[in-house]
TORPA-4810 file (N, C-alpha, C, O; in nm, 3 decimals):
<nodes>
NODE_1_-1.522_-6.721_-8.954_-1.625_-6.618_-8.912_-1.521_-6.462_-8.895_-1.529_-6.354_-8.954_M
NODE_2_-1.434_-6.509_-8.795_-1.351_-6.409_-8.726_-1.296_-6.323_-8.863_-1.298_-6.201_-8.878_K
NODE_3_-1.250_-6.421_-8.956_-1.176_-6.308_-9.088_-1.312_-6.255_-9.147_-1.284_-6.149_-9.204_K
NODE_4_-1.453_-6.282_-9.160_-1.533_-6.191_-9.193_-1.560_-6.106_-9.142_-1.577_-6.008_-9.215_D
NODE_5_-1.579_-6.086_-9.004_-1.576_-5.985_-8.944_-1.513_-5.889_-8.930_-1.560_-5.776_-8.922_D
NODE_6_-1.379_-5.923_-8.925_-1.242_-5.851_-8.943_-1.287_-5.734_-9.081_-1.302_-5.612_-9.084_K
NODE_7_-1.299_-5.842_-9.185_-1.309_-5.785_-9.339_-1.424_-5.665_-9.300_-1.383_-5.552_-9.327_L
NODE_8_-1.527_-5.669_-9.256_-1.667_-5.593_-9.247_-1.604_-5.450_-9.183_-1.601_-5.343_-9.244_N
NODE_9_-1.559_-5.471_-9.060_-1.514_-5.373_-8.998_-1.435_-5.273_-9.083_-1.466_-5.154_-9.085_V
NODE_10_-1.334_-5.322_-9.152_-1.224_-5.253_-9.232_-1.298_-5.195_-9.351_-1.256_-5.096_-9.411_Y
NODE_11_-1.428_-5.269_-9.388_-1.526_-5.198_-9.500_-1.559_-5.062_-9.467_-1.544_-4.959_-9.533_E
NODE_12_-1.618_-5.086_-9.325_-1.712_-4.981_-9.285_-1.619_-4.860_-9.243_-1.658_-4.744_-9.256_M
NODE_13_-1.493_-4.890_-9.191_-1.414_-4.770_-9.183_-1.376_-4.717_-9.301_-1.389_-4.598_-9.331_I
NODE_14_-1.325_-4.811_-9.376_-1.302_-4.738_-9.518_-1.423_-4.694_-9.576_-1.405_-4.612_-9.667_F
NODE_15_-1.522_-4.717_-9.556_-1.631_-4.668_-9.654_-1.676_-4.494_-9.576_-1.725_-4.395_-9.631_T
NODE_16_-1.635_-4.516_-9.439_-1.676_-4.385_-9.345_-1.608_-4.281_-9.411_-1.659_-4.176_-9.450_V
NODE_17_-1.436_-4.330_-9.424_-1.296_-4.240_-9.455_-1.328_-4.195_-9.560_-1.325_-4.072_-9.571_I
NODE_18_-1.372_-4.278_-9.678_-1.445_-4.212_-9.800_-1.544_-4.109_-9.834_-1.548_-4.018_-9.917_A
NODE_19_-1.632_-4.157_-9.734_-1.746_-4.021_-9.731_-1.700_-3.905_-9.650_-1.784_-3.815_-9.648_I
NODE_20_-1.607_-3.886_-9.594_-1.573_-3.805_-9.550_-1.502_-3.696_-9.594_-1.497_-3.581_-9.549_V
NODE_21_-1.431_-3.765_-9.720_-1.291_-3.708_-9.776_-1.394_-3.659_-9.907_-1.359_-3.556_-9.966_F
NODE_22_-1.499_-3.717_-9.946_-1.554_-3.694_-10.059_-1.637_-3.559_-10.029_-1.644_-3.473_-10.117_L
NODE_23_-1.716_-3.536_-9.875_-1.764_-3.428_-9.864_-1.713_-3.305_-9.850_-1.761_-3.201_-9.897_T
NODE_24_-1.591_-3.319_-9.768_-1.442_-3.226_-9.763_-1.420_-3.175_-9.901_-1.417_-3.053_-9.912_L
NODE_25_-1.406_-3.240_-9.999_-1.355_-3.251_-10.094_-1.452_-3.147_-10.209_-1.407_-3.062_-10.287_G
NODE_26_-1.591_-3.186_-10.187_-1.676_-3.143_-10.272_-1.734_-2.990_-10.199_-1.812_-2.917_-10.260_A
NODE_27_-1.679_-2.956_-10.057_-1.734_-2.853_-9.996_-1.611_-2.739_-10.045_-1.632_-2.618_-10.061_L
NODE_28_-1.469_-2.813_-10.066_-1.350_-2.719_-10.095_-1.370_-2.680_-10.220_-1.376_-2.562_-10.252_I
NODE_29_-1.383_-2.779_-10.302_-1.413_-2.738_-10.438_-1.519_-2.641_-10.477_-1.501_-2.543_-10.549_L
NODE_30_-1.649_-2.683_-10.412_-1.736_-2.579_-10.453_-1.688_-2.422_-10.409_-1.735_-2.332_-10.479_F
NODE_31_-1.628_-2.397_-10.335_-1.579_-2.255_-10.261_-1.469_-2.233_-10.357_-1.453_-2.119_-10.400_D
NODE_32_-1.373_-2.349_-10.403_-1.294_-2.288_-10.464_-1.331_-2.223_-10.570_-1.269_-2.119_-10.594_Y
NODE_33_-1.435_-2.261_-10.658_-1.449_-2.265_-10.779_-1.493_-2.087_-10.778_-1.446_-1.997_-10.847_I
NODE_34_-1.600_-2.082_-10.673_-1.655_-1.933_-10.635_-1.580_-1.809_-10.596_-1.619_-1.694_-10.617_H
NODE_35_-1.454_-1.847_-10.529_-1.352_-1.761_-10.492_-1.264_-1.740_-10.568_-1.209_-1.630_-10.578_I
NODE_36_-1.229_-1.865_-10.654_-1.106_-1.858_-10.730_-0.967_-1.846_-10.650_-0.880_-1.777_-10.704_N
NODE_37_-0.944_-1.891_-10.555_-0.858_-1.893_-10.460_-0.775_-1.766_-10.505_-0.686_-1.739_-10.585_N
NODE_38_-0.864_-1.695_-10.400_-0.775_-1.510_-10.443_-0.667_-1.539_-10.308_-0.569_-1.465_-10.303_Q
NODE_39_-0.678_-1.607_-10.238_-0.574_-1.568_-10.138_-0.431_-1.678_-10.127_-0.348_-1.676_-10.037_F
NODE_40_-0.433_-1.748_-10.216_-0.338_-1.861_-10.220_-0.348_-1.988_-10.135_-0.467_-2.012_-10.114_G
NODE_41_-0.272_-2.074_-10.081_-0.266_-2.192_-10.047_-0.320_-2.174_-9.913_-0.402_-2.256_-9.873_N
NODE_42_-0.290_-2.090_-9.849_-0.322_-2.047_-9.720_-0.447_-2.056_-9.696_-0.500_-2.095_-9.592_L
NODE_43_-0.497_-2.021_-9.794_-0.661_-1.989_-9.805_-0.741_-2.135_-9.801_-0.860_-2.135_-9.769_Y
NODE_44_-0.680_-2.247_-9.830_-0.727_-2.348_-9.847_-0.731_-2.393_-9.700_-0.826_-2.462_-9.663_F
NODE_45_-0.627_-2.355_-9.608_-0.658_-2.416_-9.467_-0.754_-2.329_-9.413_-0.830_-2.390_-9.338_F
NODE_46_-0.778_-2.226_-9.422_-0.852_-2.110_-9.347_-0.989_-2.167_-9.380_-1.074_-2.175_-9.292_R
NODE_47_-1.018_-2.216_-9.530_-1.171_-2.254_-9.554_-1.206_-2.374_-9.487_-1.314_-2.398_-9.433_L
NODE_48_-1.082_-2.465_-9.497_-1.106_-2.616_-9.378_-1.157_-2.578_-9.260_-1.256_-2.633_-9.213_L
NODE_49_-1.093_-2.482_-9.202_-1.140_-2.481_-9.060_-1.230_-2.403_-9.037_-1.269_-2.397_-8.920_Y
NODE_50_-1.286_-2.329_-9.125_-1.431_-2.286_-9.129_-1.502_-2.363_-9.160_-1.606_-2.357_-9.095_N
NODE_51_-1.500_-2.468_-9.259_-1.605_-2.572_-9.235_-1.640_-2.644_-9.099_-1.752_-2.660_-9.050_H
NODE_52_-1.534_-2.678_-9.056_-1.523_-2.752_-8.953_-1.594_-2.682_-8.823_-1.686_-2.732_-8.758_V
NODE_53_-1.529_-2.553_-8.800_-1.577_-2.405_-8.689_-1.754_-2.470_-8.737_-1.814_-2.545_-8.661_Y
NODE_54_-1.812_-2.426_-8.866_-1.936_-2.409_-8.870_-2.023_-2.530_-8.874_-2.145_-2.519_-8.884_Y
NODE_55_-1.977_-2.617_-8.868_-2.071_-2.785_-8.848_-2.056_-2.805_-8.685_-2.144_-2.867_-8.624_I
NODE_56_-1.923_-2.744_-8.606_-1.961_-2.787_-8.464_-2.000_-2.655_-8.410_-2.039_-2.645_-8.294_Y
</nodes>
């Protein structure tokens, strides 16, 4: 039982992390296509910050 419980917890954590990364990836890709990366790599981090800022 203990092994199964541990496995389920790890599966849950992995699933949550995967969903978060997919969501962020989709948002970044969507904006990247529309903006065509005008400001280079620095804009990527500003974009990420803006999404986090608007969510909270």
